[in-house]
N, C-alpha and C positions, 0 to 999 in steps of 0.2 A: 406695558401690557398687563401690569399687575392688578390695576384697579380702574374703576371709573375715574375720569379726570377730576382733579381737585377743584375746589371752588375758585381759586386764583393761584397764580404762580407762587410757589414756595409755601402754600398752605398745607397744613397737616390734617385738614378736614375734608372728608369725601362724602358726597351725597349717597344715600342708599334708600331703597324703597321700603314700604312698611315691613316691620319685623316684630317678633315677640322677644322682649328682653328678659333679663333676670328679675326685673321689677316693673310693675305697671301701675297706672293711676287713671281711673275713669271718672272720679268725683262723685260717684253714686252714693258713697258712704256719708257724704256731707249733707245730702238733701239740698233744699233751697235755703241758703243761709249766707251770712257774711263770713269771709275767710280772713282771720287776723293775719297780719304780716308775721312771717316766721313760722307758719303752719307746717307741720311735718307731712310729707307726702312720699309716694313711692316706697311704701312699706318701711318708712323710717330712715331711709338712706339719704334723704334730701329734705330741705325746707324751701318754701316759696315765700318771697317777700315782695311787697308792693303796697299800693293804696287803693281803697275802694274795690277790693277783690270780692266778687260775689260768685256763688254757685246758683245757676238759674237754668230754666228749661229752654230759654231762647235769649238771643242778644241781637238788638237792632244794629246792623252794620250798614248805615246810610240807606242804600236802596234795596237791601236784602235783609232777611232775618236769619241770623246764624243758628244752626241746628247742631245738636251733639253728634259726634261720630259714633258713639257707643252708648246705648242706654238712653236716658232722658235728661241727664244733667251735664252742663258744661260749666267752665269757669270763665269769668270775664273781668276785665278791669277797664272801666270806661274812661274816655277822653275827659280831661287832658292829662290823665295819669298814665303815661306811657311806659314807665320803668317797672319791669318785673324781673326779679332775680331768683334763679334756682341755684341753690348751694348744696353740693353733695358732701356727705360725711366720708364717703368712699369714692375715689375718682372712678369715672365711667369711661368705657371704651366706645360706647355707642349711645345715642340719644335720638329720640324722635317724638313728634307730637302732631296733632291736627290743629291747624291755626286758622284764624279768620280775623279780618279787620275791615275798615270801611271800603265799600265798593260803589263806584259811580256816585261819589259824594257830591260832586258838583251839581247833580240833578236835584238833590234835596237840600243841600246845606251850603253850597256856594264855595266849597274848597276842594282841592284835588285829593286823589287817593294817595295815601302815604305808605311807603314800604315798612315792613317790620325788619328790624336789623338785629341779628343775633351775634353776640360776641362771646367767644369761647376762651376761657382761661385755664391754665394748668394749675397744679398744686402750689406753685411758687408765684402765681399771679400773672405770669406771662401770657400774652395773647397768642394763641396758636392758629387762629383763623377767625373769619367772620363770614356771615351770609346776609344777603339782603333780598327780600322777595315781597311782591305785592299780591294781595289776594284778588282773584278773579273767579267768580262763581255765582251759584244761585242760592247760596246760604249754607251749603254743605261745607264743613271745614276742610281745609287743604292740608295734606300730609307734607311734612318736611322732616327728613331723617338724615343722620350723619354717623360716620365712624371717625375715630380720632387716632392718629398715629401716636400722639402723646395723650394719655388719659386726661380728662377734663374734670375740674373741680367746681367751676362756676360758669353758668350761662346767664347772660344779661340780655333781655329784650328791651329795645327802645324803638321809637318810631322815627321815621325820616323827618317829620316835621316837629318832633319833640312833644307831640300832644296825642296823636291818634291812639285810641284804645285797642284792646286785643281780646280775642276769645281763644280758648285753648281746651283741648280734650284729648283723651286717648294717649297719654304719655307712656313711653317705653324707654327704659334705660338698662344697660348691661354693665354690671360692675366689672372693672378691669381686673385682670389677674394681678396677683401680688408680685409677680416676677416678669421680666421681659420675655416676649414670645416671638418666635418666627411665625408671623401671621400668614404670609403668602410666600410660596417658593415656586419658581417657574424656570423653564429652560426652553430656549428656541434653538432648533437645529435642523439640519437637512435630513429628513427621513427617507431612506432608500428601502430596499427589500432584503429579505433573508436576515443575515447577521447585522445588517446596517440600518435597521429600524431604530427609532428612538425608544430607549428603555429607561423608565423612571423608577427609582427605588425610594421607598419611604420607611423610616424607622420611627415608630410611635413609642415614646417612653412614658413612664409614670404609671398611674393606676386609673382604671375605668375606661370606658369607650371614648373615642374621639370622633366627633361629628365633623366631616370634611366634605368638600366638593373638589372633584378632579375634573379638569377640562382639557380637551385637545382641540386647539384652534388651527385653522388652515386658511380658508377663504378670507377671513377678517384681516390677516396679515397683508394680503395683497391689495387692500383697499386703503383709502386715505383715512387717517393721517400717516399710516405705517408704510404703505407702498413697498413692501418687501417683494422682490422678484421671486418667481418660481414657488409661489405659495401652494401648499398642498390643497388639492381641490376637494377632497372628501376624506377627512381623517376618521379613524375608528380607534376606540380605546378599550383595552382589556385589562382587568385588574386581577392579579394573582396573589395568593399566599403560598409560598413555595411553588409547587407545580400544579396547585389546585386553582382553577379558574373560579373566581368569586362572582364576577359580573362583567358584562360587556355592554358597550353602547356604540352605535354608529351615529345616527342622527338624534340629538338630545330630545327633540320633541316627540320621539317615539318611545321614550322611557316611560315605564309605568308610573313613576313619580315625577313626571315632567312639570306638574303644577308646583310641586315642592321645590323643584329646581328653579322655576321662575320666581317663586317667592323669596329666594335667597338674594335676589337682585344681581345674581352673577351668571344668569343663563347666557350661553354663548350667543354672540350677535348674529350668527349665520345658522340657518336651519340644518346645514350639512355638517356642522361641527358636533363634537361628542362631549358628553358630560356624565359623570357618575356622582350622585349624592348618596352618601352612606355613612355609617358609624363603624369604626374599626377598633378592636381591642388592641392594647399594646402589643407590638410585634413588628415583623419586617414584611413589607409588601412590595410588589413589583407591578408597574403599569407599563404596558406596551402600546406605543402609538404607531400605527401603520396606515398606509393608504389603501382604500378600497380598490379591489381589482389590481393590486400590486402597483398602484400609482406612487409617484415619489414627489417630494417637494419640501419646502420649509414649513415646519409646524411648531406650535408652542404647546408645551405640557405645563400645566399649572395645578397646584394643590393649595386649597384655602382652608384654614382653621376656622370653623364656624362656631366654636364654643370655647372661648378663652377662660371660662370658669371651671372647666373640667380638670380633673387631676392628672390627665394625660396631656402630652404636648408633642410637637414635632421635635424629635431628637436629631434627625438626619434626613437630608434629601439628597439624592444623587440622580444624575441622568447620564446615560451613555448614548452617544451619537457619533455620526461620521463628520469630523471637522474638515471643511474644505477651506476656501479662501474667499475674500471679499465679503459679500452678503451671506455667504453660506458657512461662516464660522459658528461656533456654539456660544450662546449667550444665556447666562443664568441670571434670574432676578430674585431678589430677596427683599421682603418687607418686614421690618422690625416694629413691633408694637411695644410701648413702654408699659409700666413705669420703669425708668432707668434704662441703661444701655445693655446691649446684648453682645457677649463675647462669642466669637465664632472662629472656626477654622475652615478655610476654603481650600480644596485640593483640586488639582487637574492631573489626572493619571493617564499615561499612554503606554509606555513599555510594559508595565505590569500586566496590562490586559492581554498582551501577546504571550505571556508565560503561563505555565501550569499554576493553578488548576483551571484558569480561564480560557486560554488558548483562542482568544478572539483574533481573527485574521485582520491584517492591515491595520495594526494598532499605530497610533500617532507616536513617532519616535522621540519627539522633543516638544512637549506642550509648553505654552507660555500663558500666564494668568495675569489678567489686568482687571483691577477693581475700581469701579467708578461710583461717584456720588449721585444724588438725584438730578443734578444739573449736567451730568455726563463728564464731569471733571475727574481726572485720574486721582485716586487716593493713594494707591500704591500698586506695584506690579512685581512679578517674580518669574524668573525663568527656571533655574535650578534651586530647589528649596534650601539646600545647605548654604547657598550664597548669602542669604539674609535670614535672620531670626532662627538659626539652627537650634539653639538651646531652647528657646521658647516653644518651637514646634515639637521638638523631641519630648518636652515635658508633658505635652498633651497625650502622648501615647499613640498619636495618629500620624506620625511622620510618613510621607510617601515611601514605598518600598524601593523605588529606583531614584538614583541621584539626579537623573535628567527630568524628573517630574517636579511640579510646582506646588507651592503652598503659601498661604497667607494667614497669619494669626492676627486678629484685630478685634477691637471693640467698637460696635456700631451704635450710634444714637438712633432713636426711633425715626425711621424714614425708609425710602425705597432705594435699593442699591442694585448695581449690575456688575456681574463678573463675566469677562469675555475670555474664551479659550481659543487660542490660535496655535498654529504650528510654526516653530522657528524656521526662518528662511522659506516661508510659504509651503512647508510640508503639509500633507494631509493624512488622515487616518482616523480610526476609531479612538475616542477619548472618553474619559469619565470625569465629570465635574461634580464635586460634592460640597455640601455645606453642613457643618456640624455645629449645633448649639452647645456651648460649653458651660452655660450657667442658667 
């Protein structure tokens, strides 16, 4: 539930809608001219290489005339020179552009339409994913944008037939953070009423505001491909700092900034689901997910980091909910963005919640924590935290207060992970799952 589906199984590349990056290129500054191979673009963070690259006002794409997406100038490299390479001096976590290539070529030229193929390589030259798409349109260039779990250093465009040319405009790129980040954190649990709603905690560390999106999903969970039973019909989301309510949302389309939510590419799939798009200063915040009219059901709480260039970052995410059995256990998701690996401590607390100063009723007496990789394969698990990694966990200063509680200290490569909290011997009760970023 963390992101839009990747381009193919195992890919670290995810499609995203149009966005504004840290660096942009519209070609207007070049006028109508030839572009030498190795020309600096995107404010100096990249170069573009190829042959017969021109900046022009239009580009004939077989049966249609390609038009710029922004302004009056686009860049093109005509057939049979299909190879275009964009090399970044600083790896990027996101890239997008408007693209065009031959359309209905058999009508004018006697050959078929050829797809554009993009290959994404990291700083060591490893391929982290590819995309293949064919232009279909009236000449207006087509957007194709991506985020990368591992930052990308090189993007290579080729054609499916090894010849078809390309038009390109409106490039956007976001320079990756110099340190690994918790990009997305989410928890699925069964939201009841009163003390048993889902309560999410966020700690933002560092300096400067953090732009983020919070979501509360319900109906989407009950639909394919998730098919989670007892999905919450209409979740609402309240965001607090201390006891002060900052903002609330029931149906995301009713938010004053609903278009900005839509523009993130992360708008909830269902109109009854909730979302809050905001910027928060470093500090501690609480999000409460509840059902409208005291309804109950499985819901998903998510927080997305929308600005990985900021001086602030997710330092901690926690979610308190009522752990049941079967499909109603608590499931936390974590997405790590590189460069490099992220060291984390994951905790599952139960008995501590029932003690002062919390005094939460019906706390889970003995939580069990299970960490899974992107394929659902168990990485490690823990019941009582002192039974494994005791010294390492104590060294973090974040050891659980109760011996029956669970903790896992580990280093995660950029990817998506899942932590499952259950009760030993199918016990139930309120529990807290937490993820701390340690580097």
